[in-house]
DOGUPA-41020 format. One record per residue (C-alpha): residue number from 1; residue in three letters; x negated, y negated, z. Coordinates in steps of 0.02 Angstrom, whole numbers. Last residue first. Layout:
BEGIN
+-----+---------+--------+--------+--------+
| num | residuo |     c1 |     c2 |     c3 |
+-----+---------+--------+--------+--------+
| NUM |     ala |      X |      Y |      Z |
...
+-----+---------+--------+--------+--------+
! end
This chain:
BEGIN
+-----+---------+--------+--------+--------+
| num | residuo |     c1 |     c2 |     c3 |
+-----+---------+--------+--------+--------+
| 160 |     unk |    555 |  -1354 |   1798 |
| 159 |     unk |    678 |  -1429 |   1914 |
| 158 |     unk |    706 |  -1357 |   2055 |
| 157 |     unk |    890 |  -1268 |   2088 |
| 156 |     unk |   1002 |  -1324 |   2223 |
| 155 |     unk |   1069 |  -1189 |   2348 |
| 154 |     unk |   1240 |  -1127 |   2312 |
| 153 |     unk |   1412 |  -1185 |   2361 |
| 152 |     unk |   1513 |  -1088 |   2279 |
| 151 |     unk |   1479 |   -914 |   2357 |
| 150 |     unk |   1549 |  -1000 |   2520 |
| 149 |     unk |   1436 |   -988 |   2674 |
| 148 |     unk |   1459 |   -829 |   2765 |
| 147 |     unk |   1292 |   -786 |   2811 |
| 146 |     unk |   1305 |   -645 |   2672 |
| 145 |     unk |   1317 |   -800 |   2590 |
| 144 |     unk |   1196 |   -885 |   2632 |
| 143 |     unk |   1095 |   -724 |   2612 |
| 142 |     unk |   1128 |   -699 |   2433 |
| 141 |     unk |   1089 |   -851 |   2380 |
| 140 |     unk |    936 |   -857 |   2470 |
| 139 |     unk |    883 |   -684 |   2387 |
| 138 |     unk |    933 |   -787 |   2185 |
| 137 |     unk |    834 |   -897 |   2213 |
| 136 |     unk |    679 |   -810 |   2257 |
| 135 |     unk |    710 |   -695 |   2135 |
| 134 |     unk |    715 |   -874 |   2026 |
| 133 |     unk |    541 |   -919 |   2102 |
| 132 |     unk |    437 |   -727 |   2052 |
| 131 |     unk |    525 |   -734 |   1930 |
| 130 |     unk |    450 |   -902 |   1865 |
| 129 |     unk |    285 |   -852 |   1941 |
| 128 |     unk |    280 |   -699 |   1819 |
| 127 |     unk |    319 |   -819 |   1693 |
| 126 |     unk |    165 |   -933 |   1727 |
| 125 |     unk |     81 |   -753 |   1738 |
| 124 |     unk |    111 |   -736 |   1559 |
| 123 |     unk |     81 |   -898 |   1530 |
| 122 |     unk |   -101 |   -909 |   1585 |
| 121 |     unk |   -139 |   -723 |   1532 |
| 120 |     unk |   -108 |   -770 |   1329 |
| 119 |     unk |    -18 |   -577 |   1276 |
| 118 |     unk |   -127 |   -449 |   1227 |
| 117 |     unk |     19 |   -303 |   1248 |
| 116 |     unk |    207 |   -390 |   1243 |
| 115 |     unk |    268 |   -401 |   1441 |
| 114 |     unk |    377 |   -298 |   1512 |
| 113 |     unk |    290 |   -184 |   1614 |
| 112 |     unk |    279 |   -357 |   1731 |
| 111 |     unk |    436 |   -388 |   1758 |
| 110 |     unk |    435 |   -223 |   1863 |
| 109 |     unk |    389 |   -322 |   2006 |
| 108 |     unk |    398 |   -159 |   2094 |
| 107 |     unk |    415 |   -275 |   2277 |
| 106 |     unk |    483 |   -412 |   2211 |
| 105 |     unk |    596 |   -316 |   2065 |
| 104 |     unk |    647 |   -180 |   2208 |
| 103 |     unk |    712 |   -305 |   2356 |
| 102 |     unk |    802 |   -438 |   2224 |
| 101 |     unk |    899 |   -249 |   2138 |
| 100 |     unk |    951 |   -203 |   2329 |
|  99 |     unk |   1009 |   -354 |   2356 |
|  98 |     unk |   1121 |   -389 |   2233 |
|  97 |     unk |   1213 |   -213 |   2205 |
|  96 |     unk |   1176 |   -117 |   2031 |
|  95 |     unk |   1271 |   -111 |   1891 |
|  94 |     unk |   1155 |   -144 |   1813 |
|  93 |     unk |   1251 |   -292 |   1709 |
|  92 |     unk |   1314 |   -369 |   1850 |
|  91 |     unk |   1113 |   -406 |   1914 |
|  90 |     unk |   1066 |   -426 |   1705 |
|  89 |     unk |   1210 |   -580 |   1718 |
|  88 |     unk |   1094 |   -663 |   1887 |
|  87 |     unk |    946 |   -606 |   1805 |
|  86 |     unk |   1016 |   -729 |   1627 |
|  85 |     unk |   1080 |   -846 |   1781 |
|  84 |     unk |    929 |   -855 |   1869 |
|  83 |     unk |    834 |   -894 |   1702 |
|  82 |     unk |    927 |  -1026 |   1650 |
|  81 |     unk |    915 |  -1138 |   1805 |
|  80 |     unk |    718 |  -1111 |   1814 |
|  79 |     unk |    707 |  -1191 |   1602 |
|  78 |     unk |    685 |  -1064 |   1481 |
|  77 |     unk |    505 |  -1085 |   1382 |
|  76 |     unk |    426 |   -951 |   1429 |
|  75 |     unk |    561 |   -867 |   1405 |
|  74 |     unk |    578 |   -909 |   1230 |
|  73 |     unk |    394 |   -864 |   1211 |
|  72 |     unk |    416 |   -693 |   1272 |
|  71 |     unk |    601 |   -661 |   1149 |
|  70 |     unk |    444 |   -704 |    999 |
|  69 |     unk |    326 |   -575 |   1063 |
|  68 |     unk |    447 |   -450 |   1069 |
|  67 |     unk |    495 |   -477 |    905 |
|  66 |     unk |    338 |   -489 |    822 |
|  65 |     unk |    291 |   -306 |    931 |
|  64 |     unk |    464 |   -252 |    850 |
|  63 |     unk |    410 |   -289 |    670 |
|  62 |     unk |    225 |   -220 |    720 |
|  61 |     unk |    300 |    -60 |    744 |
|  60 |     unk |    430 |    -30 |    628 |
|  59 |     unk |    324 |    -84 |    490 |
|  58 |     unk |    178 |     35 |    574 |
|  57 |     unk |    332 |    180 |    577 |
|  56 |     unk |    394 |    152 |    405 |
|  55 |     unk |    529 |     96 |    351 |
|  54 |     unk |    734 |    132 |    358 |
|  53 |     unk |    706 |    282 |    477 |
|  52 |     unk |    597 |    234 |    593 |
|  51 |     unk |    724 |     51 |    624 |
|  50 |     unk |    856 |    189 |    662 |
|  49 |     unk |    725 |    269 |    782 |
|  48 |     unk |    618 |    143 |    871 |
|  47 |     unk |    462 |    157 |    910 |
|  46 |     unk |    340 |     18 |    990 |
|  45 |     unk |    149 |     79 |    992 |
|  44 |     unk |     86 |      8 |   1147 |
|  43 |     unk |    -53 |    152 |   1147 |
|  42 |     unk |     21 |    247 |   1316 |
|  41 |     unk |    128 |    116 |   1386 |
|  40 |     unk |    228 |    177 |   1235 |
|  39 |     unk |    361 |      1 |   1178 |
|  38 |     unk |    523 |     34 |   1149 |
|  37 |     unk |    584 |     -1 |   1322 |
|  36 |     unk |    488 |   -164 |   1341 |
|  35 |     unk |    611 |   -190 |   1170 |
|  34 |     unk |    707 |   -199 |   1294 |
|  33 |     unk |    672 |   -279 |   1439 |
|  32 |     unk |    653 |   -429 |   1324 |
|  31 |     unk |    791 |   -399 |   1241 |
|  30 |     unk |    919 |   -422 |   1428 |
|  29 |     unk |    781 |   -583 |   1477 |
|  28 |     unk |    846 |   -664 |   1302 |
|  27 |     unk |   1036 |   -635 |   1362 |
|  26 |     unk |   1140 |   -582 |   1213 |
|  25 |     unk |   1093 |   -439 |   1151 |
|  24 |     unk |   1196 |   -366 |   1021 |
|  23 |     unk |   1079 |   -483 |    902 |
|  22 |     unk |    924 |   -378 |    927 |
|  21 |     unk |   1005 |   -206 |    844 |
|  20 |     unk |   1074 |   -249 |    667 |
|  19 |     unk |   1005 |   -403 |    608 |
|  18 |     unk |    854 |   -440 |    736 |
|  17 |     unk |    822 |   -288 |    689 |
|  16 |     unk |    845 |   -291 |    505 |
|  15 |     unk |    732 |   -458 |    483 |
|  14 |     unk |    585 |   -368 |    566 |
|  13 |     unk |    604 |   -244 |    460 |
|  12 |     unk |    601 |   -333 |    291 |
|  11 |     unk |    469 |   -447 |    339 |
|  10 |     unk |    364 |   -291 |    423 |
|   9 |     unk |    408 |   -209 |    222 |
|   8 |     unk |    365 |   -401 |    143 |
|   7 |     unk |    173 |   -388 |    232 |
|   6 |     unk |    161 |   -207 |    220 |
|   5 |     unk |    190 |   -263 |      1 |
|   4 |     unk |     91 |   -410 |     30 |
|   3 |     unk |    -59 |   -316 |     95 |
|   2 |     unk |    -19 |   -158 |    -48 |
|   1 |     unk |      0 |      9 |     -1 |
+-----+---------+--------+--------+--------+
! end
């Protein structure tokens, strides 16, 4: 295959994946987790059955890696309030008790494996820091609610 043909195949795979799969995953946080779940943690190679049936495995993997990078960049530019809202919605979608979710995410930090390979360390640490702050905000809201404060008055979200 020529370089131009490989480029076009990857571009077609990116377009296909965005339209068929990624468009159904509404929130950037959900997309970040979804994309990271398609990556083999031992090799860094991505795999998606449907995409690999339409394109070469290499083109499919490169397309997924590019989409993962794009979502990562989107997450690093998200305001903290948006990240908190995304985490609340993600928690609701997992059918997990919010306090359990926050405790596990604070302890295990599973978001660390959701980052694309070879990302800028500064941007990566910035996003990790935002996750930690978002978790602290959620934990504070949970503690306020359990202490009897109305759920309609969450603490203010600090400006980013």
